[in-house]
N, C-alpha and C positions, 0 to 999 in steps of 0.2 A: 461412630465406632460401636460396636457391641460386643462387649467383652462380658458374658454372663456372671455377674458377680455372686461371689460364693454366700455372700452375706443372703441373698436374695432365691437361695435355691435351697432343698433339703440338705442335698449332700453334696458339699463343696458346691477340686482338681486332685549293673555290670556291663560294660562295654562289650560286644559281641562282634567280631568282626567277620562272621560268614555267615548268610542266610538259613535258616531253618525251616523246612516245610513245616506246614500245620499238620497235626496229629490227625485231623477230622477226615484228610483224604481231598479238601478243598483246595486245590493246587493254585497255581495264579493264574493259571488259563480257565478257572473256572468260569469266569466271567466272560470268557471269549466268545462264547455263542452270539451272534449277532442280534439284537434286540429291533424291532421295528423301527424305523425311523420316527423321531420325536415330531409331534405336532404342537405348533405353537399357536396359541390365542390370548386372548384378553386374560388378565392377571383377576384373581378373585377379589371381592370386596365392594362397599358401595360406590368409590370412586378411584377406581385401579388408573394407576399412571398410564397414560398411553404408552410411553417410549418401552416400558417394561413389558415383554412377553412371557406367557407362563403354559406349562404343559405339565404332563405326568407321565412319568415312567414307571413300568410294571417291572420289578424283581423279584428273584427268587427269596421266599424266606429263609431257605436252608439251601447254601450254594453247594451241598452236598447232593440234594435232589433239586435240580434246575427246572425239571418239570413239574414239581409240585408246586404246593400253595405258594400266591403269587401276594406280596404287599404294594403299595403303591409309595412312589418318592415323587413330591412337588418340587418341579425346578424352574427356574425363572432366567432369562436372559435379555441381556441390555446389547443390543446389536451395535457394532461399529457403524459409523457412517461414512468410513473412507474404505470402501472396497478393496480399492487400488493399494492400500497400506496395510490392509489386514493380514495378519500372521495366520490367526487361530482364535482358540477360546483359551479365556482365563477361569478357571473353575476357583470359587472363593469360598471360605468357610470363616465365620465369625470369632468359633470358640464356643465353647460349653464344658463337656459336652451336654447337649440339652439345649442348645442356642440355635433358635431359627435363623436359616440365612437367607429364606425367599427374596426378601427386600433388600438385602444386603448389598447387590449392586447399584441401587441407587445412593444409600449412603456412601459407597465408595467413589462413585462418579461425582460428588460433589467434592470430591479431594485429590482425585487421581489426576496426574498431568494429563492434558490432551492427548498427548502421543500415545500413553498408555492406552487410551478411549479408543483412539483410531488403530491401535496395532490388534485389538480383542473384541471379540464378543465377551462381555463378562456373565458369568454363570454363576447363579445362585442354587441354593438347595436346602431344604428343609432336610436334615439326615433322617434315617429310618427310625419310627419312634418318636417323631418332634412335628409339632406342628400340624400342618396340611397335608404332611406325608402319614402313613399309616400311625396314629399315634399310640402310645401307652400310656397306663395310669397307674397309681398305686392307691387310689381311692382316698389319699391326703386330705386331710381337714383342715379347714382354715385356722385352727389351732396350730395342727401341726405345722402348717408353712410360715405362721407367724413367730414360730419357735426360732426360726433362723438356720444357717447351712451347717454350722460347727456342732460337734459332740460338747457338752457343758464342761467350761473350764474346770478341772478337776484339782482340787487340792489337796486329796489323800486318795489311797486306794478304794475307799470305799464308794466314792463320787463316780469311779468308773464302773463298780458293779451295779450302780442305778442306772447308770446311763446306758449299760448294755440292756436292761429290760426294754428302755424305749428303742433302743436300735432294735432289738428282737422284733416289738411290735410292728415297725416298719417293714421290715423284711417279711413279716407275715403276710402283712397287708399287699404285698407286690405279689408274693406268691398265690393270693386268694383272688386276685382282681381278674377282670374280664379279659386282660391281655397277656396274663400270666404265659400264654403258648408263645408271647415273643421272647419271653425272658433269655432263654439260650442264645437266641440269634441276634441281639440289638447291641451289638460289639462293634470296636474299631475296624476290623477286619473286614468285617462284613458290611461296612461303609464304605469302606477303600473298593471293594468288589462291587458295590453301587455304583461308585465313580467311575469305574470303569465300562460297565453299563451304559453309563450317560457319556460318556466319552464317544463310544461305538452308537449310541442312537443319534447324536449329533453329525454324525460322520466324519469325525476326527481320528487320525491315525495317532496323533499325539496330542495332549491337553496340557497348558501351563497350568500353573496352581499358585494361589496366595491365601496361605491360612494363616492364623492367629492364633496364640494362645494353644487351647486343646486342639484348633486346627493344624498344629504344629505335628501334633502326635499322628493326626489325620493324615497329613502331607507326607510325612515318614512312611507310615505303612503301605501308603501307595507308592512312592518309590521303592521300596523294598521287596511290593509282591509284584510290581508291575514296573520293572527298571526301564525297559524299552519304550513305555509308552507315555513317559513322562517328558515335557520339553523343557520348560524354565519354571523351576520351582523355588517359592519365595515362602520360607518358614520364619515368621514374625513372632518373637517372645517363646521362647522355646520349652517345651517340657523336656525332661531326660529321655535317654533312649528306651527306659522301660514306660514310658508313659505317665497316665494318671494313676500309678498305683501306691500303697502306703508310703512308700519315701517320699513319693512327690506330696503326698497330701501333708506329710510332715514338715516338708520343706517351706510351705506357705507363712510357717512361724520365722524362718530364716528372712522371707522375703519381706515381712514387716519390720525387722531390725533393720535390712538392710534400706527401707524406705523412710522410715520414721524420721530418721535426723533431717530430711529436707522440710517435712512439718513442722518440728520443732523449731527451725530457723524462720520458717512462716511465721507461724505463731507468736515467736518471742519477738518478731520485728512488728506485729501488731500487736501492740498490748491493750487496743479498746476490746478485745474478745476477752481479756481478764483471764489468762489462761497460763500467765507468766512472763518475765520479761526477759528470760535467759532460756536456752533450749533444755536445761537440766531442770528448771522449774516447770517447764511444759510438761518433760515427760515424767515428772512428779505427780502433775495433775492428772495425767493418762493413768497411773498406779491409783491414784487415791478415788478417781470416778469409777475405775473397774470394780474395785473394792467395794465401793458403797454399794454399787448394783448388784454386786454378788449378794450381799446382804440383804438387801433391801430393793426391788425392782421397780422402775418407775414407769408405770404404765406395764405396757408388756417390752419395755426395754430392759433386759438383763444384763448382767457383767457379759455372760458371754455373746450376744447379740450386740451390745456396745464395743466388743472387739472386733466383732466380724463386719459391722460396719464402719468401722474406723480402718480396716483392711481395704474396705471396697471404694471408699472415699480417698484412699491413696492414689487411686490407679490412674488419675490425670491431675495434672499440676491446675486444671481448671476447676477442680471440683475441692481442691484446699480451702477456699472462701466457706463452702457449706459444712466440710469439716469441721472447721471452727466454729462456725453458728452451733451446728449439733451438740459441741460439747459444752458451749456457753449455756445452750438451753436447758440442758442437763444438769450443769453445776450449778444453776439457780434453781432447779428442784423444778422445773416447768415439762409438761410432757413433749416427747418430740415424736411425730407421727410417723408410723411405719406401719404400711399395709402391703398385703401381698398383689401382686398385679393378677390381672384375669388369667394370663397363660401360665401362671407358675407353677400349679399342681402338674401340667404334663413336662414342664420343663425341669422339674424336680425330679418327675418320676422318671424321665430318660435320663436324665443324668445319673440317678442311681443305676439302672439298667446297665450302663456301660461301665461305667466306674466299677460296678463289683462282678461284670462278666469279665472283663479284660485282662483280670489278674488275680491271683489269690491274695487275700489277706488274711492275717492271724486268725485263728479263729478262738482262740483261749485269753481269758479275760488276764491274766498274768503278764500276758506279751505286750498289752496296752497298758497296764499298772507299772510295768517297765519303763515302755517308752515317754510315758507321760512324767515319771519323775526325772528322767534323763532332760526331756525338753522344756521341762518348768523350770529349770536351774540353766538350761543354755539359751532359751528364748522365751524369758518370761511374759514379755506380753501376749502372746498366743500361743505358746508351745504346748501348754496343758491342756489345750484344746484340741489343736490339731493332732496332736499324739493321739488322741482318745478313741473311744470304740465307734464304730460306726454300723449302719446296717447292712454293710459288706463282709461283718463277720458272720452275719448268720444267713449269708445269700442263699436261696433254696434252690438255684439250678446247678444242674453238673456242668464242668468247665468241658464243652464240647471240643475245643482245640487250643493248642498252645498258643500265647501272645505271639504278635509278630514280632521279632528279633531285628533290630535296626544292626545292620552292617556297612561295610565298605564296599561291598560290590554292586556294580553298576556304573551308569555315566555320570561325569562330572559336571551336573549341572544343577546343584542347589546352593542356594544364598541362605543363611540364616542372618537376620536382623535384630538385634538386641539391646536393651537400655540396660545399664551398668546397674540400676538400681530399682528393679522391676520387683514390686511386691506379689503380683500374681505367679508369675514364672521365673524365679530368682536366677540370678546370673549361672550359680553354681551348677543348678541343673541344665541349662545350656549348654555349657562348657563340656558336659558329658555327652551330649548329643552331638556335638562338634568333633568329640574325639573318635566317636562311634562311627560316624559317617567318612572320617578319612578323608582321602583326597575328593570324594564325590562332592565336597561343601567349601567353601567360603563362607567366612563369618566377620561380619560387621558390628562392633558393638559402639554406643553412644555413650558419652557422659552425661546420662541424663536420668530422672526419675520417672516412674510411672509406667505402666502397663501398655504395651503396643508402641509400634515405632512407625510403621507406614500404612498408609500415606497421613495419619492423623499427627503424629509427632513434629515437634519443629525444628530439630536437627537437620540442616540443610545437607549436611555432608552425608549422613545416612540417607534420606530421601532421594538425595541424586545418584548415589550409588545403585539404590533399589531400582529406580526409575530406569537407567542405563541398562541395568543387566534384563529388565523386562521390554526393553525395547530394541535391545541389541544383541543381547546375549553375552555380553562381555560382563566379567565380573574381576575384582582385583586379582593382582597374582597372588599374593598372599592376604591373609587375615588383616583386616583393618580396625584401628579406634579412631572413632571421630570425638573431636576435642568439645566440651561444653561450649555452648553459643548463649 
């Protein structure tokens, strides 16, 4: 399961009951001009998996000018082996923004029930700006990438002022890069339009969807822009109806607070790590380590990066032992290795493109100073970081259209699945999306922690409900809570 962790990318992740047309004039039918049928062939790489097929789709850079400049979208397909049982195509997204999805069907295939694999061709794609699609860059240096995802944890207003200088530098780099021409067009709305071009190119009148984390924002946007072209839509670990805006970024600190007790219980039950024998002692260890690393970084592990890595490793129960070992290592004064992955520059740059173009972020430092003061008190573990100033405050591109506003008009064909203690997309945000979708959706919550439910989670109840929906179209009559197992 790939959920793009915030600590490994430079820039991280109101209810409206009616659809609002984009200001740019790009109507929902802007993607309706039929593209050429997609040609499938071997996937790129030295030893591409034989069962996965790949192709390239050309899409407009700007859907207001559909015959203008084109960019490429890399797509993949894992075909159903049971043509008689095949219903259609299931488009997938693993999260992000900035997450490559070309190989995601293979990861899903290792976990999805066979009846789902028989029902659909599993489709993956690198969204515009990402990976083997036409990529973007911000010319981020190794030092910038090693700095981590979050604004520096601000202890006072002056820390926000200092962080603003760094954030402005990153925004200027993006604006001066060789791919700056893509800045206004690398958005969730345009990726949703690309999805509809893909649907047409593979010859489907409707398409089903399974998206996780940021993929829920993308799926919700598609369901809003093209309500009659979605078949069965699963949104796993959902952002709120406004997507990954400044409010969602701040809400990550709430996610840390929701999830942290699970780790505190785990670490206190394993005294061999030396992190404390009670949850309260484990929490005190966290605070002490963060303070120490704020004052004196250990290698390239600052207090801010320590907080971000902690959140990342809270994403799955299987990562809790690694989280305990990281704390143990740092507590002993030993170095903890942290190196960016080779694809991280593109991932971080594309994430910034989407986050900063999708919605308006406050432009004035005072707003961030006030937010930091509030969240440092409310969510002390992470709030003074996630409430801080980001490059989006200095983003250079003009907003060409209003964000897609999620409402309740359209077919009732959406299932939300959500962990109660999700650190990356907290339940509080998911509940707002549920409210915005109204009768279009049903929601299943699982009494477990971690980021991501289906098909990688262990809650049998939530998994079975999702499988039933994908294979039969049947959802619970009303919202459902699945007990802990």
